[in-house]
N, C-alpha and C positions, 0 to 999 in steps of 0.2 A: 504493500500499500504506500503510494507516494504521499509526502507530506508537503503542504503548501501553507505559506504565511500570507494571509489576505489582509490588505489595508482596509481598515473600516472607519469610515468617517462619522457614522451615525445616520447616514442617508440611506434611501432606498437602493440605490445602485450597487453600492459595495455590500449591502445586506443580501441582495439576490445573488451577487456574485459568490459570496460565501455559501449560501444556500445550495446554488447549483453544483458547486465543486464538491460539497459533501454528498449530494445525491450521485455524483459520478464516481464516487467511491474514494475520494482523496481523504487523508487525514488533515483536517483543516484547523488552523489556528488563527483567530483573529487578532490583529494589532491595531490600536489607535496611536498615532504619532501625535503627541501634544506639542503643537508648534507655535501657538500663541495664545495669550490671555490678556485681556485688557486690564487696565488699572482698576476697573470696577469688578474683575473677576469673570468677565464675559468670555466664553471660549470661542475659538475659531470655528467657522461652519465645517471645516475639515477635521475637527477633533472634538465632536460632541460625545464624550466619554460615556455618559449616562445611557444614551440611546444605543451606543454601539454595544455596551455591556448587555442590555436588555435583549438586543437582537442575538448575540452570541448564546445567552441562555436559552433563548427560544429555539434556536437551531440545534443546540446541544454540541457546541464546539468549544475548544479552549480559548482563552482570551488573555491578551497582555496589553499593557500601555507601555510607551517609551516617551521619556521627556526629551524632546529635540529643540527646545525653545532657544537655546543658545546658538545651535547651528543654523535654525531658521533665521534668527536675526541677522546673523553674520553673511549667510548665503543669499537671503531673499530680501528681508526689510530694509537693510541698510543700502544694498545697491538699488532698490526701488526708490528710496528717498533721493539718493545721489542723481539718478537718472532723471527723475522728474524735476529736480532743482535745476539740472542743466539743459532743460527744455526738451527732453526726450519723453517717449511714451513707452515705458518698459511693460513686458508681460511676465509678472512674477511667477504664474503657475508653471510656465515652461521650465524655469530655472529650478523651481522647487521639486518638480517631478524627478529631475536628474540628480540634483545635488542633496536633496533631503529625503523624499519619499522612497525612491528606489535604493539609495545608499543605506539608509537605516533599515528598510525591510530586508535588504540583502544581508546586512550585518546580523539581524536577528535570525535569518534563515541559516546563517553559518553557526550561530550559538546553538540552535535548536536542532541542527542537522536536517534542515528541510531541503526538498529538492527545488521547489519554485517559490516565486512570489506571484501575488495576483492583485488586481484592483477591479473596480467597477467601471473602468473606462470603455467608451464605445469605440472600439477599433479591434484590429486583429494582428497577430504577429505571424509573419510569413519568412520561411527560409527559401532565398532564391536559388536558382541553378548555379550562381557563382559562389554559393556557400554562404552568403552573407544574410543576416537577419534584417528585417525591416518591419516598420508598421504600415498596415494597409487600411485605408479609409473604411469606416463602417458604412453599411447601406442605409442606415437610418439618418434622419436629420440631425441627430445628436452627435453625429461624428466628432470624435476627439483626437484624431490621429495628429493633427497639427500640434497639440499640446505635448506629444511624445517624441518629437523629432530629434531631441537631444540625448536619448537613451543610448548607451553604449551597447556595443555587440554583445558583451558579456551579460549586461542587464536584460537585453531582450531574449537571449537564449534561455533565461531561467524565468521568464514571465509568462503567465497565463492570463488571458483576457476573455472570460466566459460570456460576456454580453455582446460579443462582436456581431452577432446575427440578429440581435433583438431590437425592437423599438422600444421607446419609453413606455408606451401603453402596454406592451407585452410584459415588460419588467414589473410594472405596478400590478398587473393581473397575477403574476407568479407570487409576488409578495402577499397580495391579498388571499391567494389560495393557501399559501403557506402560514397564514395568520401573523405575519411579521408586523411588528407594532408600527413600523414606519411606512407602510404600504401607501399611505396618501400624504406623507409629509412633503411639505412645499420644497421645490428646488431652490438652491441658493443662486442668485444671479450676480452677486457682487464678489469683489476680491475677499478672500476668507478673512484677512485681518482688518478689513474696513467694512464692518457690517452695515453701517449706515450709508455706504457708498459715497462718502464725502472724502475724496483724495486729498484735497487741499487742507482740510482740517486735521487729518491724520498726519500729513507732512509738516505742518506747523507745529503740532505737538511734538513730533519727533526732533525738530530743530529748536524747540524751546522758544518759539515766536508766537505772538498773539495774532499778527496779521501779516500777510505778505506785502512786499514793497510794490506800490503802484507804479505804472510806466505808461508808455505811449502806444497805441495802436497806430500803425503807419501803413501807407500803401507800398507797392513795390519801388516807388520813386522816392520814398522817404517822406512823403507829406503826412503830417499828423493828422489823423482822423478822430481821435478821442483818447480816453484814459482807460487803461485796464486795471484789473484788481490784483495784479501779480501773475507771473507766468505760469505758476503751478495750477492755476485755474482752467488751462487750455490745452487743447491738443489739436494736431493737424487735422484738418477737414471740418472742425467744429463750426456749426451754423447758429445754434441757439445759445441764448444766455450770454451774448456778447455785450448787450447794452449800447449797441451802436443803431442809430436811427439814420440810415442812408437812403431810404426809399426803397430798397430792394435787398434780397438775401446777400450776404457776403459771408466769407468762409476764412478760417485761419489757415494761412499758408505756410508760415514759418515762425518759428520761436527763436528769438536771439537773446540768450542770457547774458551775453557780454555787454549788451546796451540796454538790457531790460525792455526790449521792444517786441510786440507782437504783429506781425507782417500779416495784412488782410488782403485776401483776393477779392476783387470786386466782381469777378465772374467765375463761375465754377471751373471753367477750362484751365484756370491758372493753377488748379490743385491736382490736375491730371498728370501723370508722369508716363513717359515712353520708355525711360530707363531709370534704373536705380542701381546703387552699389551696395554690396552685402559683405559683412566681415564677420569675425568670430564663428567661422563656419564649421559645421558637423556633418558628417555623412553616414548614411545607413545602408541604402541599396547598392552604393558603388563606393570604392575607396576614397576617391577624390575626382575633381574636375581639373585636368591637366592643361597647361598652356598649349594653345593651338589645337585642342580637342573640345570644342564647344559642345554643350549637351542640350537637346530640346527637352522641355519639361512644361508641366502646368503649375504655375506659381501662385501661392495664396500670400497676400501681404498683411493679412490679419485673420483672426480666428473665423469671423463671420463672412470673409470674402469668398466668392465662389471660385476664384482661381481664373488665371488668364494664361493662355499658351505664350511661351517665351523662349528665347535663346539665351543660354547661360555660358559665359566665357571667363576663363581665368585672366585677370589683368595684373595681378601681383601675388606674392607669396600669402598675402592676407586677405585678399579680396576677390570677389568675382563681380562682373557687370551682368545685369539682367535686362535684356531688350525685349519688350512686350510687343505681341502682335497687334494688340489693341491697348491704348493707354489705360492706366489703372488710377483709381481715385484715392487721394490721400494716403499715399505710402509713408508712414511717419516714421522718422528716425527713432530707434529703440525697439520697434516692434519686430517680430520675426517674420522673415519671408521663408516659406517652406516649399520644397520642390518636389513634385510627384511625377512618376512615369506613366505610360499609357494605361497601366494596370492599377492605377490609384495607390501605389506603394510609394512610400517616402525615399526619395532619392537622398535628400539632405536639406539643410537650411542654414540660415544664419541671421544676423542682426543688421537691419536697415541702417544706413549711415547718410548723413547730409553730404551731398556731393559738393 
């Protein structure tokens, strides 16, 4: 009987993942990684221990908790704050999956002599003909392959994703049939350590400040259009809550931390990109993209982007250039660009940078 460590957040997806693996005959041990607790004692939505323990008791599996708060702060929260203050739009879940969740689950698997780790992500693990492991998009709208593109070959080879072929409705139906106490628990839509979804307030608290430094909204020619409330309140492509009355919709085009300016696009065409550059690269389906050997792929520039076909070419040891067949909207520095092959498997990805 193979043994598997299942990451349990206290939500319905990880609950059903644990339940299905037990039904398949695995020896299952649930683990909740305590990653963050607010000053008021509120838990992160990724580590609601009371719910996770109740689920484990209901399924009849072993259960552990691990305190990862220091590692999470160093690997996720502190870089998140630095990136936002520098005008970028980071994706902390991507980093957390590689540097915290999988590293700590794999560590526990070693301690408990488990064969695999598992989560309730909607994606699947595929071993390709070239011998490499990769993540493949799920067929459901809840697909989360994008969030897993930084997992290593070793991590992928030891991972089970039992929800790969299921929809969210099917998962809830399984949970209800199994009488799991979280069958109808609401999904979390926000970053786990910012439960009120107020990024700026969280960053100010982390920085020990009461309010952000105001600055100027400017157009591409430097003309002042108004006053902003601090660059941490804005992201590339943003249209709402700008406080500008120019008689027509405008969009955030660029954030300039060095001058504390937010550049405004007066037309949506100004936030479309035919090319972007990407660094901090990580590959799954292939070992690398080599100079002079460009690769065709479908590229997503954010989690909810449907993807656009593109040509990816190596332009330096640290960077690739992505040339899109059709321009993409609001490719924000700090966000991940993830590359997929024709079979919807992850080739690789990296972090978008300002050209």
